[in-house]
Each structure stands twice: as structure tokens, then as C-alpha cells.
N, C-alpha and C positions, 0 to 999 in steps of 0.2 A: 506493501499501501503506500501511496508517495500523497503528500498533500502541494499543491503547484498552489505559488501564490502570484495572483495574475500582476505582469508587469505592461508598461504602456504599449497601446499596438496590436496585442495580443488579441487572438480571436479564438473563441471554441473551436475554430478548424483548426489553426496550427497547432494547438494545445492537441489534440485529437490525433493529428498526425505525430507532433513529437512521441508519444504513447503506444503510438499504433493501437488506440482505443477508436472503435465508432465515435460521430458525434450524437448519436441518439443513446448509447450509453451513459457518457459523460453524463447529458442533459438529464435525462431520467434518475441516476444517480445522486445527481446534485440538487434536484428538483427545481431544475430550472426549464421556466416556461419556454424563453425564446433565447434564441443563439446570440443576440445583441447584450444578454442579462448579464454582465462583466464589469464589473468594477476595478480601476486600478488598487492591487493591496486586498481582494478579496480572495478567500482560499476554495482551492478545486481540488475533490479529493480524487484520487486516480485509484482503484480498486483491481487491480487482473485477476477475472474467475482462472480456476484453474481448467475448467471442463465448464463447455456451451453446448447448447441443443438450438438448430435452426428448424421450427415448427414446418410441418410437412403436412399435406392437404388431410384431413380425417382425423391428424391426429385431437387427443385430447389431455388436459396436465393430470390426471390420472396415471393414463397410460403411459405419458412421459415419465412422470415419476416413479412408476413402477420398474420400467426397463431399462433405470437408469440407480434402481436401489436407493433410491431417496424419498419422503413422506412428501404428501403434496405440502405441507406446513412448511416442508424447508425451500419449495420451490417459491410459493409467499413468500417468504423470509430474504431468499435471495433477489427477487422479482417484487416489490412492493408494487410498481407499475401495474400490476394484474390486479389489483384492486379498484382501479379508475378503468375497466375496462370489463365488459359483460362476455367477450370472445377473446379468443387466441384466433392469430391468422398466419397462413403460408409466408415464410418469411420473415417471421417473429426470433429474434434470438434470445434465448432463455439462458440464465445463469444456473449451470446445474450445481455447481460445487466452487467452493474456495479452500486454499489452503490454511488452515486454519491450527494454530500453535498451542491453544490449552482451551480450557473450559470456565468459562466467567458465568453469574448469578447476576441476574439483572432484576432493578425495583424501580417500580413506574409508580408516583401519585396521581392521583385526578380527583378533579371536583364531580360530583355527582351528574352535572349535565354536559360533560363531554359529549361531543359531536359522535353518534355510534358507528359515524366510516371512519374517522378518525381512532378510535378505539379501536376496531377489528385490524387498521392496519399497523398497530403498533402492538398489539396482542403477542404475534409471532415471536417478538422480539423478548418478552418478559418473562421471567421465573416467578415474581412475585404483582401484585396490584394493592397498591392499598389506596382505599376509598375514602377521602374523607368529608363523611356526611353526618357526621355525630360529634355532637357536645355534651361533656360531661357538664353538668350544673349544678346548682345548688341542691342540696337534701338528697343527693345520689340519683337524681332522676336523668335520665339521655336524652335529647331534644335530635330528632332525624328530620332532614330537609326534606327528601327529594324521596320517591321510591327507586331504591338503585340493584331491583332484582335482574331487571337484564341485561346491566353491568355485572355481576358478581354470575349468572349464567354463563355470559359470552366468555369469560374471564375462565373457565370451568373448560368450553368448551375447546379452547385452546391452551390448556395445559398450563393453567396460570393460577399459582395459589390467590386467591380472593383473599383479603386482610382487611379488618374494619379500623379506621383509622380513627381513634381516639383521643381528642384534643378537649381546652377548655376554650379553645377560640369559637369567637359567634360566627354568625355568616359573614359578617363583614372583617373577620382575619383581628378581631381585637380579642387579647385574652383577660378571663375571668378571675383575676387574682384570688377574691374572696371562695370560687369554688374550687379552686385547686387545694387552698390552705385549710376549707372546711376536709374537704376529701382527705388528706394527709393528718389531719389532728384528731376526727371522728369515728374510730373503729366501726362503729352501728351504719355510717354512711358508705364506708368501705363495702359492707358485705352487703348493702344494698344494692348500690352502682357494680358491683361482682355481679350479683345477682341477675339485675338487669342487661348487662354486656351479655351472660351464657347466654339468657332467652332471644335476646336478638341473634346471635352467633347460628345457634341452632333453627330460629325461622328463617333466616335467610342463607343459610348455608355457606357461612364463610366458615373459614377453614383455622383461621385466629384473628388475634388484635395486635395492632401495632399501636403503642401508646406513644405519643408525642410529649416529652418534658416541655415546659416554658420556662422555668423558675428556679433549675436548679441552682445551689450556691454552695459555697465549702459550709454554711450553718445549717443548712436545713438539709443535706443530704441523706443522713442517718433517718429522717420522716420518708423521703422516698424509698431508701432501702428497703424500709419495714412497708410501706405499704405494695412497693412492686413485689416483695417477695410471696406477700400473701396472694396477690393477684394472677401470678406468673404458677404458682403453688397450682391453686383454684383451676385455672385453664386448663394445667395440665392433667388433671383429676380427670377435667370431662373430654380429654383427647382434643383440648385445644392447642396452637401453638401462640408462642407469647414473642412478639418484637418490641424494638424500642427504637425509639427517634431522640436523636439528641441535636439540640440547638445552639449552638456556644453561641454566650454573649461574647464578641469578639468589638475591641477599641483598640483605638491606633493613636499612637506617640510617638510624633515623629516617623522613624522607621522601624521602631519597636512594634512587635504585635503583644496584645497583652487580651487575656482571659483567664475565667475562673480554673483555679487548680482542683481537679474533683477527682476522687477516687471514685471509680467505675466498676470495681472488682467484682462485688453483688451484682450490679447489671449483666455482667459480664458470666458470671456463673447460672445467671437467670433467663436469659435473653438467647433463643433462638438466631437471631439477628441484630444487629444494632446499625442502623441506619444513620449517618453522620449528614446535617447538612446547615448550613447558616441560615436564618432566619432571614426571609427574603423581604419584609416587609421593616426591617431597620434600614435600608437602604434609601428609604422615600426621605429620611429626616436627615440624612449625613452628606456631604459634601461628593459630586461625582466623583466615581470609584469603579473599579474592576466590578463584575459582577462574577462570577466565580474563579476570584485569584489562587490560581497553583500554588505560587508564595505561603499565601494563607492557611490552606489545606495542608500542606506538605507540614509545615511549623505545627501544627495544632496535632494532625495526625503522627507526630513524632513523639508528642506529649502522651496522645490517647493508648499509642502501643505500650506503653507502660503497666495499662491495666486489663485493656480489652484484648482476646486472642485474633490475631490477624484475618484467620479465617472467618470470623463471625462478623469484621468492618465491611462494611458496604459504605463506599464513601460516595458522595452525592454533588451533582453539578445541578445549580441554576442555569436554563437553557435557552432564557429571552434575554432582553437586554433593557437598559431605561434610557430615555431621553430626556437630558437634565436643561432646562433652561437656565443661564447663566444672568449675569452674573447670579449665583444659589444665594437665595436666605430660605435657612429650613422653617417650611411650614408654609411657604410664600410663594416660591417659585415653582412653577407647573414641572413635574417628575410624570414622566409616562411609560407603561410598559411597551414594550414594542417587539415581535417575534422576530428570529431572524431573517425571513423574507424581507418583513417591514424595514428592517434596516437598511439590508440591501438596496430595497427600494428608495429609501430616502437620500443615500449615497450617491446612487445615480442619477436619480433626480435632481440633486442639487451639483451632480459634477464635480463631487469632492473624493479626495483620496481616502483610502482607508488606511489606517496607521496601526503598528502593533508594538505592543507594551512588552519586552522580551520577558520581565521578571514576574509580572501576574500572566502571560501568555493569555491577554485578550486582546482583542481589535479595538477599534476607536474610531471616533472623526468628530468634526467638525461642519458645522453649517448654519448658515442666519438665515432668518426667515423674517420675512417684512410683516408687518402687523399695527395695522393705525396709524399708516404711516412711519413708523418705527421701526429700525433694524435690529432685531433681539438673537442673539449668538445661542446657539445649543450644543451639549455635546452628546455623544450617544456612547455606553460602551456597552458592549453586547458579547457571546461567546461564538467560536468558531471552530473550526476542525482542528486548528492547532492549539485552542483549549482540551477538546475531548481529548486530544492524544497526550496531552499534556497530565491529565485526569487517568489517562490507563498506563500512563508510565509508572505512576504511581502505583495503582493497583497491582502492575509487573512487578517493580522493586520491591515490595513489601509481600508479596503475595497475599494482597488482600480478598477478602470472600468475593468480593465483587463493585458493580456501581451502580448507581440510581439516579434518576432524572427527576426534576422538580419543575415542571408539573410537564403530562402529557397530553393537556388541551391544544396542544398547535403540536404536529406533526414535525419534526426533525430530521428529516433523510441524510442528512451527513453522519450524525450522532449514533442513528442504527447501520449506516454502509460501515463505519469506521469499525463497530463493535462486531459486526456479522460476516468482515471479511476477515477478522481476526481472531474470533473464539467461536467455540462450539457453547451454544447459550442454554443453560440448564435448564429443563423443564417438567416440572411436576406431574407425577404418573396420577390422574384422578378418573 
């Protein structure tokens, strides 16, 4: 696999010729709708298959899969553009296989109103799917927002383990500190909530819970350990799995990266897996900065590995970007989420160059927007193939359990191409 960065005057034709790839394959693999969709500084993933097959008249996907000793799901994983087509036609070139070097687990988080077409396109690449549809509130009650039965059933159909993602976050993403501490301090409320969780798991067909801790600090970790011990043991008794998500609170002072030094030994003993994400909501109140900084991930991971087994750690990345209005004033300046496609569109429409920060492994660019006769400067930080590659290098270097993405509401073709072309993705036998 090669990551090619667009230089001035390059075209998709010249890149395809350089790597002996078809134009169509490059466009499909990178989610490019038009051949002109290139921006200087943009990354293109070039993944050479080990085996391809050209469709002949009368072929079907099942027959092609059977004749090459692969599953139909693997064909879908290797050729995600099939989800956008009702039929295959003679002359279509299908990727049968890639040369993969190791196995990996992948974890996706989603909101319950995910587009079903995007969900089905993503599920072939997932081992686990956490559905953020449940809020622990006061008194041990749990709020459910949307019927997620279809998502749970689809996950199982693709051999993906569905997990109930339990937080104290409201539908607006605001944490309820009262509910969290009430749960930690009152054992009767703990018992009530655990039973409510188990009832939901059984009714919906979930395989376990991914509980997201919001306020862990050095002073209150004994409370979390006591609760999680009861929680995980009770789930295990009922045959369910217990996962945990850690959202480290990270701050910066000059070039220093600061975070709470928490001993996660107990969580390591109890959890089947530990997903590590930096809380994205903090970025809306911070000055413009990299979205998923590889340097920050490496620094925090070096500490975390003292307490959690590497094979249990699933290190996550936020794959969207943020568009900040400049100058930045917290709580006043406009900050907007942008997908990868939107970031590239902005750079192209404003005819600006995409730059790359080698420390964080994040791309960025600036553009100017006219509004009410004023010129307002913006800066966009986002994630591309080079960021993803940096994350996968961390997984390889430390032999971690896998990687995760927040969230799968937008399909990111480069993310899944880079994983699928290099790793055999673990699937759950359901």
C-alpha cells in the first residue's frame, strides 16, 4: 500500500499510470466522484490487490466467491462500490484478495439514526459496533431515544457484535454529573441500573455493554472500580460481555501534554476490551488544533500500557474534521464539523493548498470567506490517509488489539481501504 500526495499539475491519469492502476480503481478506492477532484496536498491511497477477476456474462457474486474460495462478505469488503450497484456487468473488475500481514479487530461507534445504506457499507469492516442510544440518568433509570432493533439485527447479519453504549450523556452530548456520581455512591441505584441494562440486553439481542466513563480522576477511581466490578461480574454471570471506553481529559501547556495519571489495573482485569477515545466535544472550546494527533495518542498510550494489556487496547480515531472561524474566541467563534469529503471540497472550491503537520500527522488548510462585506479567515484541521497510517503504525508497534472509529455516520473509504488491504478483520461467529 502506498499513500500518494498530490503535487501541482498531477492528474488522476498520471497517478494511475505511475502505479500501473486503472483510473476507475483509484476513483472507487478513494471515493472520488470525478477525475477532477484533486487538490494539491491531498492524499490518495494506492492499494494493489493480489488477485482480481473480470466479470463475464452470466456471472453472479456468489459463483465468483465460491470459485475463488472466498465469502460473499469478503467480496463486498474488497469492493465496497458494489453496495452502490444493483447488478454487476461484464467487464467489471473485482478485487478477490489482498496480501494481508496480520489480523485486527475493529470497533465502530454510531448514533441510532445512522443511514442504513452507510451502515451496511461499513459493517463488513467491523468486529464490534457500539450503539449510542442509552443514557443512564438519575435513580438508575435508562433513557432510550430511538428503536435500534434494525441496527442490532443488521450487525448480527454481518457477524458484527452489537454492544449497548451506555453513557451519562444527553441527546445533546452533555454529561450529567449528578447521575454519574449518584450511581457511584448509591449501591441500590447501581443494582437497579444493572438490572435495567440486563433487561435491555435480553430484549434487544445485544451481546454486551460498552460503558463510557466521563469523569474519572485520581481521587474517584476507587468508586469507579467498585461499581465496574459489580457491573462486569453481573453481566458475565448472564453471559454478556463488558467493555469500557476511556475518554482521557487532555490539556496542553506549551509543548507538554497533560492528563490524569489513573491506575486502570482493575478495568484491565474486568473488561473484554478497552476503547480509547479523546472526547471530541472538548475541541469545540479549544483553539484550533489537530483532530486525532498521533503524538498525543502515542504519549497517552505509553502511560496506559503500564496498566492495560496491549491486546485489550483498541485505540480510536475521530475521522471527521473541524472548521474554525478565525480569530478564535471560545464560545463565540463558529466551529463546525466537516466530513473528509467536505474538507476536500472546501479546499478545492477555495483553490487552496492542503498542508501537513508531521508531528500530529494531521492535514490542514486555511481559506477566506466573504460575509456581509467582511473577509473572514477559517482554518480546517482534518484526518486523511496519513493520519490513519500513523494510527495503524501504533497498533503494529505495540501489538494492540485493534483500532476504532468515532463515528461511522459518514463512510470514510480511505480508512477502510487501508485496514482491509493490510489486515484480516476479525468477525464474530453469531
